[in-house]
C-alpha positions, 0 to 999 in steps of 0.5 A: 253679641255684645250690646251697649246701653245705647243699643239696648235703649233703642231696642226698648224704644222700638219694642214699646212703639210696636206694642203701642201701634198693635194696641192702637190697631186692636182698640182703634175705636177707643183710641178715636174716642179718646182723641175726640175727648182730648180735642173737645177739652183742648178746643177753647185753647186751640181756638184761643191760639188761632185768635191770638195769631190773627190779632197778633198781625195788627198788634205788631203793625201798631207796635211798629208804627206807633211806638218806634224808638226813633221818635222817643225822647230819652226820658220817655222810653220806659214810660211808653214801653209800659203802655205799648203792649196794652194800647196796641192790643186794644187797637188791634181788637178794635180794628177786628171788631170794626171790620166785623161790625162794618160787614154786619151793618152793611149786609144784614139790614139789606138782606132783611129788607130784601126778604121783606120785599121778597115776601111781598113780591112772591104773591104778585109774581105768582099771580103774574105767572098764573096769568101768563100760564093761562094765556099760553094754554089759551093759545095752545089748545092741545096743552089746554086739553092735556091740562084738563085731564089732570085731576086734583085729588080731594083733600081729606081734612079730617085725616090730615088733621089726625096725622098732624096731631099724631105727629105732634104727639109723637114728635114733641119729645124729640123736638124738646130734646133737639131744642135742649141740645141746640140750646146747650150747644149754643151756651157751650159755644159761647163759653168756649169762645169767651175762654178762647178770647181770654186765653188769646189775650193772655198769650199776646200780653206774654208772648215773649215770655212764653217763647223764651220758655218754650225755647228753654224747654227745647234746649233742655230736652232735645239735642242741639240739631233737633232744637235747631230744626224745630225752631227753623220749622216753627219760624217758617210756619209763623212766616208763611201763615202770617204772609198768607193771612196778609195776602188773603186780606189784600186779595179780598180788598182788591176783589171787593174794590173791583166789584164796587167800581165795576157795578157802579159803572154799569149801574147795578143795584146794591154795588157797595153792599155786594162788593163788601159781601164778596170781599168778606166771603173771598177770605175763603180761598177760591170758592168764597167769591162764589158764595158772595156772587150767589147772594148778590145775584139773589138781591139783584134778582128781587130788585132788577131781574133784567140785570141778573145776567149782566151781573153774572157775566161781570162776575165771571170776567172779574173772577177770571182776572182774580183767579188767574192774575190776582190770587196766584200772584198776591197769595202765591208770592206772599207764601213763596208757593207757585200757582199750581201748588196753591190750587193743589193745596186748596183742592186737597185741603177743601176735600179733606177738612172743608173751609178750615182745610183750605185756609190751613193747607196753603201755608202748610204746603208752602212750608213743606215746599220750602224745606224740600227745595232747600234740601234738594238744593243742598244735595245737588250743590254737595261736592263729589269726592274724587276716586269714589263711585260719585265721580265717573272715570274719564278713561273707561277701563275693564273692571269696576267703575271705581277701579284705578289704573296700575302705573308701572313707574309708580309701582317700581318707585314704591317698591324701591322705596319699600325696599330701602325702608325695610333694609337695615342701614349699614354704617360706613365703618362696617362697609370699609372693613369688609372691603379691606378683608376682601383685598387681603384675601386676593393678595394671599 
């Protein structure tokens, strides 16, 4: 069997891939540790890419709206082009910081005040509960007799103090170790965040140059078909992720505005604060609004316990409107994904990777859906070739489906044609001489 260089290269690649897979299965624990180590090393750069992608959305908005070339004078194009990117980047960063600051200023002080009120109200609530319990027991003597049968165990304070002292002696080392671990994790997280922020700024200031370099590398090391496919998938991913983030923010603003208006109309306390909190937590798909509802119900319970049921009913009504109309329409149309696939993406992503999976799986599934839809439409629109198995025969005949019916007229014509082609051509002179000889023979 003769093998060319291309076949030998494919065989070598398959052998190397099989050897790698076998080695990975044998040393699976080492492979997992290596992948975790590489992920921890690349974590600041991955976080920086995520931050750059999010900030790039308001950055493009400011560049389109504030630095439109139609409004430039002929002599100011070069001057404004130099400051376009820095000014837009500063405005985008300020916009993100302003939104986060608004949420923190609105929610955190109110939570602190509520916790202080709760600390004052709990003893009063406990005294009221004991008075109510005594009244209930007095009106039901059988419950009072059962209550009197309970014996409160006597507390041995000396033994309790000895156990607490032993726990402190034995657990001091572990507490110190855990404190050091928490402090180191906080310091490393802060350092990683600042590295990611600086890396994202570098990406945004030189994004055109980085894009050109990646395209040139793809052109140099891949085939034209692979290069075209990779660029197409990258464009779809960017488009779907940007539309998803825009749609999610739009949905959060609509939901927060609905809660603020509805709670103000029905005289619920903390209307603005609860609306802002629900708008911020609803950035998490499907389940984020429930987190805001829990915190809002807790705040209303402390201030006005009789309005908690009304708030929960209002939340259920608005949540049904949001879940069935607003979210699938806004987010589903923004990424080109049907409503049922949005729900499937949120469920699968949340079960696999939690909140991050919910945020990532919707654009990813949208990209897969668009590629699959395009391929299916292309295959269905492909014209079928005549005389092949793809086209059914109109008149069924015995034998295989693709067999052709013999035509005697066509066969005779083709046979005559073949005979005339294969038969040597006789010249007119040769035919005349043969006829003359035959005539002379007859005369004799």
